[in-house]
N, C-alpha and C positions, 0 to 999 in steps of 0.2 A: 504494500500500500504506500509506504513512504517513497519507494523508488518510482512508483507511478506518479505520485504527486510531484516529484522532482522532474521527471520527464516532461510533464505537462505544465511545469512552472507554477504549480498551485501551492500557495502558502509560503513561498520562499521569502516573503517580506516579514514573516512572523517568527519571533524567537522560539516560540513553542515547537515549531517544525524542527528546528535544529536541536533543541533540547531533547525532544522525543527520539529523533534519529540517533543522536550521539549516545543517549542512554541505552537504546537497543543495541548499538554496536559494542558499547562497553560490556553489557550483559553477555554478549556473544564472545567476548574476549578480544575483539578487534580494536585495541586501544589506539593504534596509530590512525586508523580511519576515524574513530570517534574524535580524536584531537583535531583532525583535519576538518571535520564537519563543524565543530565549534568555531574554528578559525574562519571558515567560510561564512558562517552566519554573522560573525563579528565584522568581517570585511564588507559584507553586504549591508551592515547596519540594520539587521533585522530587529524589529521593534517588539518589546522594549529591550534595547541593546544592553541596558544596565543589568537586567535580569539574566540575559544570556552570558554576560561577562562574569556575573556572580556564580552561575552554574559551571562555567568553564573553570573558574578558580577552584571550586569544590572538586571538580574532576581532576585537576592538576594535583591537588593535595592527596587524593586517593592514589594517584599514580606514584607519588613519592613514597607513600606507605607500602606500595607493592614491591619496591626495589629492595 
């Protein structure tokens, strides 16, 4: 569903899209792709970007703990 949304450029201006997609990828163990998704959303200034940045910071903290 998320890939379909991306292909059709649905919801790409919303932070929730990137948060949901990155969370799914993190759950699947694809940490590099999750990181890239957060960065893509921030670069696109998906709204609200502050929420997206906060979730990305939380993700980065979890990645540090995994090392």
